[in-house]
VOPAGU-2260 file (C-alpha; in pm, 1 decimal, decimal comma):
REM VOPAGU-2260
SITE   aa  ch    i         X         Y         Z
SITE  GLN   A    0   -1680,1     339,2    1078,5
SITE  VAL   A    1   -1378,7     321,9     848,0
SITE  GLN   A    2   -1302,3     -15,1     694,0
SITE  LEU   A    3    -997,3     -94,9     483,9
SITE  VAL   A    4    -955,7    -426,1     304,0
SITE  GLU   A    5    -632,9    -515,4     125,2
SITE  SER   A    6    -592,6    -775,5    -146,6
SITE  GLY   A    7    -346,2    -882,0    -412,9
SITE  GLY   A    8     -58,9   -1019,0    -209,5
SITE  GLY   A    9     115,7   -1343,8    -292,1
SITE  LEU   A   10     438,4   -1519,2    -377,6
SITE  VAL   A   11     650,1   -1389,8    -663,9
SITE  GLN   A   12    1005,9   -1437,9    -785,6
SITE  ALA   A   13    1259,6   -1160,4    -762,8
SITE  GLY   A   14    1218,4    -921,3   -1053,3
SITE  GLY   A   15     847,5    -989,9   -1076,1
SITE  SER   A   16     546,6    -768,3   -1016,6
SITE  LEU   A   17     239,1    -755,9    -796,8
SITE  ARG   A   18     -49,2    -514,1    -765,2
SITE  LEU   A   19    -204,3    -454,1    -425,9
SITE  SER   A   20    -550,5    -306,1    -376,5
SITE  CYS   A   21    -712,0    -141,0     -76,4
SITE  ALA   A   22   -1088,9     -97,4     -76,2
SITE  ALA   A   23   -1203,8     171,9     166,2
SITE  SER   A   24   -1541,9     257,0     310,3
SITE  GLY   A   25   -1666,0     499,8     572,7
SITE  LEU   A   26   -1438,4     788,0     472,7
SITE  THR   A   27   -1636,7    1107,5     515,2
SITE  PHE   A   28   -1379,3    1386,2     517,3
SITE  SER   A   29   -1360,7    1581,5     195,6
SITE  ARG   A   30    -984,0    1579,4     203,9
SITE  TYR   A   31    -766,5    1293,2     318,9
SITE  SER   A   32    -456,8    1092,9     244,7
SITE  MET   A   33    -400,3     723,0     225,3
SITE  ALA   A   34     -80,5     529,3     249,7
SITE  TRP   A   35      85,5     192,2     229,7
SITE  PHE   A   36     308,2      63,0     506,8
SITE  ARG   A   37     485,4    -271,0     541,0
SITE  GLN   A   38     624,2    -482,9     820,3
SITE  ALA   A   39     883,8    -754,8     773,0
SITE  PRO   A   40     936,0   -1028,9    1033,6
SITE  GLY   A   41    1125,2    -894,6    1332,9
SITE  LYS   A   42    1116,9    -537,4    1204,5
SITE  GLU   A   43     909,8    -230,2    1275,5
SITE  ARG   A   44     634,6    -120,8    1044,1
SITE  GLU   A   45     772,1     119,5     783,6
SITE  PHE   A   46     630,4     373,2     543,5
SITE  VAL   A   47     613,5     276,5     175,4
SITE  ALA   A   48     407,6     538,6      -9,8
SITE  ARG   A   49     135,3     798,2      40,4
SITE  ILE   A   50    -120,1     968,4    -182,5
SITE  ASN   A   51    -325,9    1282,5    -125,4
SITE  TRP   A   52    -673,3    1183,8    -238,8
SITE  SER   A   53    -785,4    1521,1    -374,9
SITE  SER   A   54    -463,3    1638,7    -541,5
SITE  GLY   A   55    -314,4    1303,2    -631,6
SITE  SER   A   56      26,2    1409,2    -506,4
SITE  THR   A   57     245,4    1120,3    -395,9
SITE  VAL   A   58     539,7    1050,6    -167,7
SITE  TYR   A   59     758,6     739,1    -168,8
SITE  ALA   A   60    1014,1     582,0      57,3
SITE  ASP   A   61    1359,7     588,3     -98,7
SITE  SER   A   62    1372,4     209,6     -92,4
SITE  VAL   A   63    1080,2     176,9    -337,2
SITE  LYS   A   64    1114,3     493,4    -545,1
SITE  GLY   A   65    1118,6     413,4    -916,0
SITE  ARG   A   66     983,2      59,9    -859,7
SITE  PHE   A   67     648,6     111,3    -685,7
SITE  THR   A   68     358,2     330,3    -795,1
SITE  ILE   A   69      70,3     435,2    -569,8
SITE  SER   A   70    -255,8     537,2    -734,1
SITE  ARG   A   71    -625,4     585,9    -662,7
SITE  GLY   A   72    -952,2     483,0    -819,9
SITE  TYR   A   73   -1272,5     686,6    -809,8
SITE  ALA   A   74   -1554,7     451,4    -895,7
SITE  LYS   A   75   -1503,2     319,0    -548,8
SITE  ILE   A   76   -1255,4     447,3    -295,8
SITE  THR   A   77    -977,4     210,7    -388,7
SITE  MET   A   78    -605,8     260,2    -355,4
SITE  TYR   A   79    -348,0      60,4    -548,3
SITE  LEU   A   80      18,2     -18,7    -515,6
SITE  GLN   A   81     184,8    -141,2    -833,4
SITE  MET   A   82     508,5    -312,1    -734,3
SITE  ASN   A   83     764,4    -384,3   -1005,6
SITE  SER   A   84    1119,5    -519,0    -995,7
SITE  LEU   A   85    1045,8    -683,2    -663,9
SITE  LYS   A   86    1335,4    -782,1    -439,3
SITE  PRO   A   87    1352,8   -1036,3    -155,8
SITE  GLU   A   88    1384,3    -745,9      86,7
SITE  ASP   A   89    1036,2    -632,5     -17,7
SITE  THR   A   90     896,4    -938,1     159,2
SITE  ALA   A   91     656,1    -816,8     426,6
SITE  VAL   A   92     295,1    -778,7     529,0
SITE  TYR   A   93     162,2    -472,5     349,1
SITE  TYR   A   94     -93,8    -253,9     524,4
SITE  CYS   A   95    -333,5       8,2     396,4
SITE  HIS   A   96    -363,3     318,9     615,9
SITE  ALA   A   97    -615,6     602,2     614,7
SITE  VAL   A   98    -394,7     873,5     759,0
SITE  GLU   A   99    -638,9    1127,9     903,2
SITE  TYR   A  100    -858,5     851,6    1042,4
SITE  ASP   A  101    -563,4     654,2    1183,0
SITE  ALA   A  102    -730,6     341,2    1046,5
SITE  TRP   A  103    -552,5      26,2     928,6
SITE  GLY   A  104    -640,8    -271,4     717,6
SITE  GLN   A  105    -569,2    -629,6     817,2
SITE  GLY   A  106    -267,6    -659,0     586,8
SITE  THR   A  107    -175,2    -874,7     290,8
SITE  GLN   A  108     137,0   -1090,1     269,2
SITE  VAL   A  109     391,0   -1030,4      -7,0
SITE  THR   A  110     671,4   -1283,2     -39,2
SITE  VAL   A  111     952,1   -1239,4    -290,8
SITE  SER   A  112    1173,0   -1541,4    -351,4
SITE  SER   A  113    1531,9   -1512,4    -468,2
C-alpha cells in the first residue's frame, strides 16, 4: 500500500521561502514519477511540478518556473519542493502525488502573507 506524507508547510511573508517534503513508502515499480499539486480555496487542484524518479527529469507549471525546484532523495524515497520568492497567490494546500499509483498525500498548508 502506497503512503505519502507531506511536511514543511507554514506561514511565510511574500518573498520568503519554504521547503516541502514528501516521504513515500510502498512504491514497488522500478520506474515512476512523482509530482506536487496544489489547491487554493475555491479553485481546482492544479499541477505544480513533476519529477521522473529514475532520470531526474523535471517539468514545472509556468506559474512557478524559476522560483520552485523539485528534487528527490535516495536514502529514503523522499521528494522535495523548494519554494523561493513566494507570492500570496502561492497560498494553497500542497499535495504529493505518486503518478503511476494515482496515490495522494493528505496535503500541507502553505500560506503566503502580503
